[in-house]
N, C-alpha and C positions, 0 to 999 in steps of 0.2 A: 420518580421512577420512569424509565423509558417505556413507552407503549410497545407491546410485543411486535407490532408491524415495523416500527422504527428500528428496534433492536435487530430484527431480521434483515432489514435493509442495510444497516451498517455492517453486519457480518458478511453479507453478500458482496458489498463494495470491497471489503478487505480481501475476499477470496478472488476477486477479479481485478485487483489493483494492478498498476502498471509495473510493479517490480521494485527492487531496491533503489531508492533515491532516484526516481524517474525525473523529478523536477528539483531544481536547486531550492534551498530554503529562501534565498533572496534572489530575485531575478526571474527571467522567463526563458523559455525555449520554444522555438518554432516546431512545426509538425515534423519536418524531416529530421532535425537533430533528435527529437524524441523517438522517432522510428529507429534511428541508428542506435540509440541507447538500448533499445529493446531488441537488438540483434535482428533487425529487419522484419519485425512484426508486420503482418499484413495491414495495409492502410485502412481496410474496413474494420478490422478488429480494434485497431488503435483508435479510430474515430468513435467507435461505439463506446469504448472505455472512457475516453475523454468526455463524451456527452454525458455518460452516467455520473462521472465525477463532477461535472459542471452542474448537473441537476441536483446533486447532493451538496452543492456549494463548497466543495473541497478544492476545486480548480476553477480558475476564471481565464477567459481568453482576452488578451489585449491585441487588437488588430495590428498594431505596429510591432510588438515584441514577441507575441506568441502566448503560450500557456504558462500560468504561474499558480502557485498555491495560494489559497485564500488564508485568512487567519485561522479558520476552522481546519483547513488542510494542513497548515503548519502544526497545529495542535495534534491532529491525527497522526502526522508523520513522526512527531516526537514520541507519542505514545507507542506507535508501532515499533520504533527503534528500541524502546524500553522493553517491550514484549519480546523482541528478537533477542536482546541480550539475556533476558531471563530464560528463554527457551534454550539458548546455548549452555547456560549453567545447568539447567535441568537435564539436558541430553548428556552432558559430561558426568553428572551425578548418576544417571542411569547406566552409563558405560562403566562406572566404577563398581556396580553391584553385579556379582556373578548371576548368570541366568537362573540357576536353581534357586538362589535366594530371592530373586525378584518374583518368581512364581509363588513363593511361599508367603509373600507379604500381603 
């Protein structure tokens, strides 16, 4: 079982993650290309998020190539994509239920 503090930390990281597919599954990206992928996110916010992800061992920095996902980061990315696919199915299911019926359930 995950200690409550660790579970909360993981939830917070996912709330403040960099967005959809910020880093490739294989390979690395430098700071500027990452910033461009995030539609010009401020450098201070991006640096803070990258630091948090490095501290959580989800991202590592290679001085020559830039930032890359660790094995843990790749696993988290895979799980996140699965949850995203499920949430799309769930939303579609909710859209199929008339509002009156949804309130009665």
